C-alpha positions in Angstrom: -16.2 -52.6 -39.0 -18.4 -49.6 -38.4 -21.3 -48.7 -40.6 -23.8 -45.8 -40.5 -27.3 -47.1 -40.6 -29.0 -43.7 -40.4 -28.7 -41.8 -37.2 -26.4 -44.2 -35.5 -23.2 -46.0 -36.3 -23.1 -49.8 -35.6 -20.0 -51.9 -35.2 -20.1 -55.4 -36.6 -17.9 -58.1 -38.1 -18.4 -61.2 -40.1 -17.1 -64.7 -39.8 -17.7 -67.8 -42.0 -19.6 -68.4 -45.2 -23.1 -69.7 -46.0 -26.6 -68.8 -44.9 -26.6 -65.6 -42.9 -26.8 -65.9 -39.1 -27.3 -62.7 -37.1 -25.9 -62.9 -33.5 -27.3 -60.5 -30.9 -25.6 -60.3 -27.6 -27.1 -59.5 -24.2 -27.0 -56.7 -21.6 -23.7 -54.8 -21.3 -21.7 -57.1 -23.6 -20.1 -56.6 -27.0 -20.5 -59.1 -29.8 -17.1 -60.5 -29.2 -18.6 -62.5 -26.3 -20.0 -64.8 -28.9 -16.5 -66.1 -29.6 -16.8 -69.7 -28.2 -20.1 -70.2 -30.2 -18.9 -68.6 -33.4 -16.0 -71.0 -33.5 -18.7 -73.6 -34.3 -21.3 -71.5 -36.1 -18.8 -70.1 -38.7 -18.3 -73.7 -40.0 -21.9 -73.5 -41.3 -23.0 -69.9 -41.5 -22.0 -66.4 -42.6 -22.1 -65.0 -39.0 -23.0 -61.3 -38.6 -21.9 -60.2 -35.1 -23.2 -56.7 -34.1 -22.5 -54.6 -31.1 -25.9 -53.3 -29.9 -26.2 -49.6 -29.4 -24.4 -48.6 -26.2 -22.0 -51.6 -26.3 -18.6 -52.4 -27.8 -17.6 -50.0 -30.6 -21.1 -49.0 -31.6 -22.4 -45.5 -30.8 -23.5 -44.9 -27.3 -26.2 -42.2 -27.5 -28.2 -41.0 -24.5 -31.2 -43.1 -23.6 -33.9 -44.2 -23.6 -33.3 -47.4 -25.6 -35.8 -50.1 -26.3 -35.6 -53.6 -27.6 -37.7 -52.6 -30.6 -35.3 -49.8 -31.3 -32.4 -52.2 -31.2 -34.2 -54.6 -33.5 -34.6 -51.7 -35.9 -30.8 -51.2 -35.6 -30.4 -54.8 -36.6 -32.7 -54.4 -39.6 -30.7 -51.3 -40.7 -27.5 -53.3 -40.6 -29.1 -56.2 -42.6 -30.3 -53.6 -45.2 -26.8 -52.2 -45.5 -25.4 -55.6 -46.0 -28.0 -56.6 -48.5 -29.3 -59.5 -46.4 -33.0 -60.0 -47.0 -33.5 -63.0 -44.7 -31.4 -64.5 -41.9 -31.3 -67.0 -39.1 -31.1 -65.2 -35.7 -29.7 -66.1 -32.3 -30.0 -63.9 -29.3 -28.8 -64.3 -25.7 -30.7 -62.7 -22.8 -31.4 -59.1 -23.9 -30.4 -60.2 -27.4 -33.3 -62.7 -27.3 -35.7 -59.9 -26.6 -34.3 -57.9 -29.5 -34.8 -61.0 -31.7 -38.4 -61.3 -30.6 -39.1 -57.7 -31.8 -37.3 -58.4 -35.0 -39.4 -61.5 -35.7 -42.6 -59.9 -34.8 -42.2 -56.7 -36.7 -40.2 -58.1 -39.7 -41.3 -61.7 -40.0 -40.1 -61.9 -43.6 -36.6 -61.3 -42.4 -36.2 -64.2 -40.0 -36.0 -67.8 -41.1 -35.3 -69.5 -37.7 -34.2 -68.2 -34.4 -32.7 -69.4 -31.1 -33.7 -67.5 -28.0 -31.4 -68.1 -25.1 -32.3 -67.3 -21.4 -35.3 -65.3 -22.6 -38.3 -63.5 -21.3 -41.3 -61.8 -23.0 -42.2 -59.4 -20.1 -40.8 -58.6 -16.7 -42.5 -59.3 -13.4 -41.7 -57.3 -10.3 -38.9 -59.7 -9.4 -37.2 -59.3 -12.8 -37.6 -55.6 -12.9 -36.0 -55.3 -9.5 -33.0 -57.3 -10.7 -32.4 -54.8 -13.4 -33.0 -51.8 -11.1 -30.5 -53.4 -8.7 -28.0 -53.8 -11.5 -28.2 -50.1 -12.2 -27.7 -49.2 -8.6 -24.7 -51.5 -8.2 -23.2 -50.5 -11.5 -23.1 -46.9 -10.3 -21.7 -47.8 -6.9 -19.2 -50.5 -7.8 -15.8 -50.8 -9.4 -15.7 -52.8 -12.7 -14.3 -55.8 -10.9 -16.9 -55.7 -8.2 -19.7 -55.4 -10.7 -18.5 -58.2 -12.8 -18.3 -60.4 -9.7 -21.9 -59.6 -8.9 -23.0 -60.6 -12.4 -21.0 -63.8 -12.2 -22.9 -64.8 -9.0 -26.2 -64.2 -10.8 -25.5 -66.0 -14.1 -23.4 -69.0 -13.2 -24.5 -72.0 -11.1 -22.2 -72.7 -8.1 -20.6 -75.9 -9.5 -19.5 -74.0 -12.6 -18.3 -71.0 -10.7 -16.3 -73.2 -8.3 -14.7 -75.2 -11.1 -13.7 -72.1 -13.1 -12.5 -69.9 -10.3 -9.4 -68.8 -12.2 -11.5 -67.8 -15.2 -13.8 -65.8 -12.9 -10.9 -63.9 -11.4 -9.3 -63.2 -14.8 -12.6 -61.8 -16.1 -12.9 -59.5 -13.1 -9.3 -58.2 -13.6 -10.0 -57.6 -17.3 -13.3 -55.8 -16.7 -11.8 -52.3 -16.7 -10.9 -52.6 -20.4 -13.8 -51.4 -22.6 -16.0 -50.8 -19.6 -19.4 -49.7 -20.8 -20.4 -46.1 -19.9 -22.9 -45.9 -17.1 -25.6 -44.0 -19.2 -25.5 -46.7 -21.9 -25.7 -49.6 -19.4 -28.6 -47.9 -17.7 -30.4 -47.4 -21.0 -29.9 -51.1 -21.9 -31.3 -52.1 -18.4 -34.3 -49.9 -19.0 -34.8 -51.5 -22.4 -34.8 -54.9 -20.6 -37.4 -53.7 -18.1 -39.6 -52.2 -20.7 -39.5 -55.2 -23.0 -43.0 -56.6 -23.5 -44.0 -58.9 -26.4 -46.2 -61.3 -24.3 -49.4 -60.4 -26.1 -47.7 -60.5 -29.5 -45.7 -63.7 -29.3 -48.3 -65.5 -31.5 -47.2 -63.2 -34.4 -43.8 -65.0 -34.5 -44.0 -67.3 -37.5 -40.4 -68.5 -37.7 -39.5 -71.7 -36.0 -38.0 -70.8 -32.6 -35.9 -72.7 -30.1 -36.0 -71.6 -26.5 -33.1 -72.7 -24.3 -33.1 -72.2 -20.6 -31.3 -73.5 -17.5 -33.6 -74.9 -14.9 -31.4 -73.3 -12.2 -31.5 -69.9 -13.7 -32.2 -67.4 -10.9 -32.0 -64.3 -13.2 -34.6 -65.1 -15.9 -36.2 -68.2 -14.4 -37.6 -71.2 -16.2 -41.2 -70.0 -15.7 -40.6 -67.1 -18.0 -39.6 -69.4 -20.9 -42.5 -71.7 -20.2 -45.0 -68.8 -20.5 -43.4 -68.0 -23.8 -43.6 -71.5 -25.1 -47.3 -71.6 -24.3 -47.9 -68.6 -26.6 -45.6 -69.4 -29.5 -47.0 -72.1 -31.8 -43.7 -72.4 -33.6 -41.6 -72.9 -30.5 -39.6 -75.8 -29.0 -38.4 -75.5 -25.4 -35.2 -77.2 -24.4 -34.5 -77.1 -20.6 -30.9 -77.8 -19.5 -30.8 -79.5 -16.1 -28.8 -78.0 -13.3 -27.6 -75.0 -15.4 -28.1 -71.3 -15.0 -28.5 -68.1 -17.0 -25.2 -68.7 -18.7 -26.0 -72.3 -19.7 -24.6 -71.5 -23.1 -21.1 -71.5 -21.5 -21.8 -73.9 -18.7 -22.3 -76.8 -21.2 -20.8 -75.3 -24.3 -20.5 -78.5 -26.3 -24.2 -79.4 -25.8 -25.4 -75.9 -26.4 -23.4 -75.4 -29.6 -24.5 -78.7 -31.0 -28.2 -78.2 -30.1 -28.4 -74.6 -31.5 -26.3 -75.5 -34.7 -28.7 -78.3 -35.6 -31.7 -76.1 -35.0 -30.4 -73.0 -36.8 -29.5 -75.2 -39.8 -32.7 -77.2 -40.0 -35.4 -75.5 -37.9 -35.8 -78.8 -35.9 -34.4 -80.1 -32.6 
């Protein structure tokens, strides 16, 4: 469903019943990528899956974008749906959007799970996003998806899911995100900086991170944990940026328990 929230039309859909759970996806991806998690979450929650600006079937205006702007998009959607307070889960860029939502609208967030997160970019992380922009412009859809796969999955998972990897690269041309929108989301990731405001987050928060993540390394989650009094950090051994897929059963169980109770 598409809904005008004032100046932009956001695509969303709902699954399940119960307490609201807003699901915010990461860089370049539509909300449909939550599917393997929603199959569990919808048993307990009214899941609100939104395509961020630039992604999926939401509008794709010219940049710049920011994580705070995309958080305001989320608030606009919640307002239209009459949802005053919700649990929130965000993956990668989506976790940055969730931080801005919890900082600027603390009354709207009951609990939140932040997956493969960061509060600010260092030179290494900025260069990753700049490299993504360069490679996105120079590569075919299949080539670029292959590059992402090598960044987000650990070798063992990549090797054992080779057929899935090839299928994803073949399917990449369908719904391929426009370059200007991808670049604008990358710039939002680069510009994200909540480090000095993390103590304003009042909602219980769960940080999950793979200790083999080479994209947003463990140290970025650890520095967040040190500044968030309401935070619990769960490190998944031997897993990468996409640990939420690499050990789906454990991730789904861990996050469901936390999002229902606020405890790990």
